C-alpha positions in Angstrom: 27.5 68.4 9.6 31.0 67.4 8.5 31.8 67.2 4.8 33.6 64.2 3.5 36.8 64.7 1.4 36.1 65.4 -2.2 39.1 63.4 -3.4 37.7 60.2 -4.7 41.0 58.4 -4.4 41.0 58.9 -0.6 37.8 56.9 -0.2 38.1 53.4 1.3 36.1 50.5 0.0 33.6 50.5 2.9 33.1 54.3 2.4 32.3 53.7 -1.2 29.8 51.0 -0.2 28.2 53.2 2.3 27.8 56.1 -0.2 26.2 53.6 -2.7 23.8 52.2 -0.1 22.6 55.7 0.8 22.2 56.6 -2.9 20.1 53.5 -3.7 17.2 54.5 -1.4 15.5 52.6 1.3 13.8 49.8 -0.7 16.9 48.7 -2.7 19.3 49.2 0.2 17.0 47.1 2.4 17.2 44.2 -0.1 21.0 44.4 0.0 21.1 44.5 3.8 19.0 41.4 3.9 21.8 39.5 2.2 24.5 40.6 4.6 25.9 39.2 7.8 25.3 41.1 11.1 28.9 42.3 11.4 28.9 43.6 7.8 25.7 45.5 8.5 27.1 47.0 11.7 30.3 48.1 10.0 28.5 49.6 7.0 25.9 51.4 9.3 28.7 52.9 11.4 30.3 54.4 8.3 27.0 55.6 6.8 26.2 57.4 10.1 29.5 59.3 10.0 29.7 60.2 6.3 28.4 63.7 6.6 27.6 65.6 3.3 28.8 63.9 0.1 29.3 66.0 -3.0 27.3 65.2 -6.1 30.4 65.0 -8.2 31.9 62.3 -5.9 28.6 60.3 -6.0 28.6 60.5 -9.8 32.2 59.4 -10.1 31.5 56.4 -7.8 28.6 55.2 -10.0 30.6 55.7 -13.2 33.4 53.5 -11.8 30.9 51.0 -10.5 29.3 50.8 -14.0 32.7 50.3 -15.6 33.6 47.6 -13.2 30.3 45.8 -13.8 30.8 46.0 -17.6 34.2 44.4 -17.2 32.7 41.7 -14.8 35.5 42.5 -12.4 33.2 43.0 -9.5 31.0 40.0 -9.9 31.7 36.5 -8.6 29.2 33.8 -9.6 28.6 30.9 -7.2 25.9 28.3 -6.5 25.0 30.2 -3.3 24.6 33.7 -5.0 22.6 32.1 -7.8 20.3 30.3 -5.4 19.7 33.5 -3.4 18.8 35.3 -6.7 16.4 32.5 -7.8 14.6 32.5 -4.4 13.6 36.1 -4.9 11.4 35.2 -7.9 10.6 31.4 -7.7 9.1 29.1 -5.1 11.5 27.1 -2.9 10.6 23.7 -4.3 11.3 24.8 -7.9 14.6 26.5 -6.8 15.7 23.3 -5.0 15.0 21.3 -8.2 16.9 23.7 -10.4 19.9 23.9 -8.1 20.1 20.1 -7.7 20.0 19.9 -11.5 22.8 22.4 -12.1 24.9 21.1 -9.2 24.9 17.7 -10.8 27.2 16.6 -13.7 27.2 18.6 -16.9 25.2 17.4 -19.9 21.9 18.3 -21.7 20.3 14.8 -21.4 20.4 12.3 -18.6 22.7 10.1 -20.6 25.1 13.0 -21.2 25.2 13.7 -17.5 25.9 10.0 -16.7 28.8 10.2 -19.1 30.4 12.8 -16.8 30.0 10.8 -13.6 33.1 9.0 -12.4 32.9 5.3 -13.2 33.4 4.2 -9.5 30.5 6.4 -8.4 28.2 5.2 -11.1 29.2 1.5 -10.5 28.5 1.9 -6.7 25.0 3.0 -7.5 24.2 0.5 -10.3 25.4 -2.6 -8.4 22.2 -2.3 -6.3 19.9 -2.1 -9.3 18.3 -4.8 -11.4 20.6 -6.3 -14.1 18.1 -5.3 -16.8 18.1 -1.7 -15.6 21.9 -1.6 -15.6 22.0 -3.2 -19.1 19.8 -0.3 -20.4 21.9 2.3 -18.7 25.2 0.9 -20.0 23.7 0.6 -23.5 22.9 4.4 -23.5 26.3 5.8 -22.4 29.5 5.8 -24.4 31.2 2.4 -24.8 34.5 3.4 -23.2 32.7 4.7 -20.1 30.4 1.7 -20.0 33.4 -0.7 -20.1 35.0 1.0 -17.1 31.8 0.8 -15.1 31.2 -2.8 -16.1 34.7 -3.8 -14.9 33.9 -2.4 -11.5 30.7 -4.3 -11.0 30.8 -7.6 -9.0 31.8 -10.4 -11.4 28.6 -12.5 -11.2 26.4 -9.4 -11.4 28.4 -8.0 -14.4 27.9 -11.3 -16.3 24.1 -11.0 -15.7 24.3 -7.5 -17.2 26.3 -8.7 -20.2 23.8 -11.5 -21.0 20.9 -9.0 -20.9 22.8 -6.6 -23.1 23.4 -9.3 -25.6 19.7 -10.2 -25.8 18.3 -6.8 -25.4 15.6 -5.7 -27.8 14.4 -2.2 -28.5 13.6 -0.5 -25.1 10.0 0.8 -24.9 9.7 4.6 -24.5 7.8 4.4 -21.3 10.4 2.0 -19.8 13.2 4.3 -20.8 11.4 7.3 -19.3 10.8 5.5 -16.1 14.6 4.7 -15.8 15.5 8.3 -16.5 13.0 9.5 -13.9 14.5 7.1 -11.3 18.0 8.2 -12.1 17.1 11.9 -11.8 15.1 11.6 -8.6 17.3 9.1 -6.8 20.9 9.2 -8.2 21.4 12.6 -9.6 19.6 14.5 -6.7 21.8 12.7 -4.1 24.9 13.3 -6.2 24.0 17.0 -6.4 23.5 17.2 -2.6 26.8 15.6 -1.8 28.5 18.0 -4.2 27.6 21.0 -2.0 30.8 22.5 -0.6 31.5 21.6 3.0 32.9 24.6 5.0 35.6 22.4 6.6 36.7 21.2 3.2 36.9 24.8 2.0 39.1 25.8 5.0 41.3 22.7 4.5 42.1 23.8 0.9 42.9 27.3 2.2 45.1 26.0 4.9 46.9 23.7 2.4 48.0 26.9 0.6 49.5 28.6 3.7 53.2 28.3 4.4 54.0 25.8 7.2 54.5 28.4 10.0 51.3 30.3 9.2 49.4 27.0 8.9 50.6 25.8 12.3 49.8 29.1 13.9 46.2 29.1 12.6 45.6 25.4 13.5 47.0 25.9 17.0 44.7 29.0 17.5 41.7 27.1 16.1 42.3 24.1 18.4 42.1 26.4 21.4 38.7 27.8 20.2 37.2 24.8 18.5 39.1 21.5 18.7 36.5 19.5 16.8 36.6 21.8 13.7 40.5 21.8 13.9 40.5 18.0 13.8 38.1 17.9 10.9 40.2 20.3 8.9 43.4 18.4 9.6 41.8 15.2 8.4 40.7 16.9 5.2 44.0 18.6 4.5 46.1 17.0 1.8 49.8 17.8 2.0 52.8 17.0 -0.1 53.7 14.1 2.3 50.3 12.6 1.6 51.4 11.8 -1.9 52.8 8.5 -0.5 49.2 7.3 -0.7 49.5 7.2 -4.5 50.0 3.8 -6.1 52.4 3.1 -9.0 50.0 4.1 -11.7 49.0 7.3 -9.9 52.6 8.3 -9.3 53.5 7.7 -12.9 50.5 9.8 -14.1 51.6 12.6 -11.8 55.2 12.4 -13.1 54.0 12.8 -16.7 52.2 16.0 -15.9 54.5 17.8 -13.3 57.2 20.3 -14.3 60.5 18.6 -13.6 62.0 21.9 -12.3 59.1 22.3 -9.9 59.4 18.7 -8.7 63.2 19.0 -8.1 62.6 22.0 -5.9 59.6 20.3 -4.1 61.6 17.2 -3.3 64.4 19.3 -1.7 62.3 19.4 1.5 60.5 16.1 1.2 60.7 13.0 3.4 62.5 9.9 2.3 59.2 8.2 1.7 58.0 10.8 -0.8 61.3 10.9 -2.5 61.3 7.1 -2.9 57.8 7.2 -4.3 58.9 9.4 -7.3 62.4 7.8 -7.8 60.9 4.3 -7.7 58.5 5.2 -10.6 61.2 6.7 -12.8 63.8 5.1 -15.0 67.3 5.0 -13.7 68.4 7.7 -16.1 65.5 10.0 -15.3 66.1 9.5 -11.6 69.8 10.4 -11.9 68.9 13.5 -13.9 66.4 14.6 -11.2 69.0 14.1 -8.4 71.5 16.1 -10.4 68.9 18.9 -10.7 68.3 18.8 -7.0 72.0 19.0 -6.2 72.5 21.8 -8.7 69.9 23.9 -6.8 72.1 24.1 -3.7 70.6 25.8 -0.6 67.0 27.0 -1.3 64.6 29.1 0.7 62.0 27.1 2.7 59.2 29.3 1.2 60.3 28.4 -2.4 60.2 24.7 -1.5 56.7 25.0 0.1 55.4 26.9 -3.0 56.7 24.2 -5.2 55.2 21.5 -3.0 51.8 23.3 -3.1 52.0 23.4 -6.9 52.5 19.7 -7.1 49.7 19.0 -4.6 47.4 21.3 -6.6 48.2 19.3 -9.7 47.6 16.0 -7.9 44.1 17.3 -6.8 43.3 18.4 -10.4 44.2 14.9 -11.7 42.2 13.3 -8.9 39.1 15.5 -9.7 39.3 14.6 -13.3 39.5 10.9 -12.5 43.0 10.4 -13.9 44.3 9.3 -10.5 42.7 8.3 -7.2 44.2 9.3 -3.9 43.8 6.6 -1.3 42.4 7.6 2.1 45.0 5.2 3.7 42.4 2.7 5.0 43.3 -1.0 4.9 40.3 -1.8 2.6 40.7 1.2 0.4 41.1 0.2 -3.3 42.5 2.5 -6.0 40.4 2.3 -9.2 41.3 3.9 -12.5 
């Protein structure tokens, strides 16, 4: 039987994986295979079948490097999916589902802490369908600044009913409070956790957003030929630099306060008149003149540099949107921006 090279540095990643799988033994290797896709199993099996004899020194070196990598956490990537797979190995499915829904929801030790981390628009949309007395209890338990933002988003008549009940509220009985917490956990938080699960089309849209325009166009064209429906979904989910025109005045000004001026000048070099107008209209005349001077001073610039700058601005806009500091309209006629 052939003997593999003894030079550890010449081993490829798949070869190292194959050696490790053989070293683990049937039971442990079987558990790992169960978590792999078919194409991964085929590739690894092919390499394992052609390894030949592997020297003990090489195997030892492989495991030492693996242990070092683990100790530095460089080889581990934690995710909801990997955590769920691990829990399923030792807990029943219903318990795992409950745990995963809990951790996928907003952060916080108590129910009221968690509600404090839910965007006011999301919380208001849920509470407007509850009894005013229930809403009054919820708003009395969360922080006043958060409660005020939620209250302002409720229908006016309903909001006044809530206010009156808060003004005349007495001490809430323990069993009533526990009942409200249970309802929030089973109805609101569980639904919120389920909707937080990552959609594959959303994930691909983010990846495509970070490609240069030529590569993006090439991939989308190829995808349209193989799966037009998925390509359309991804295009609808993609957020580009030109989509910044959907920001209102407050959103544009918030973005301007956070963006690096040098990055913005470079990004605007390749922007449409609509996007340029969005930023200049929300700057003072002096600041606008300085930005135009910065753009002129750049002279001719590489398209890739412009696209990188635009991607950086888009990433910043998404971060501000995720933290609730700005809301990016979907462009619908009845779409309201709420801060």
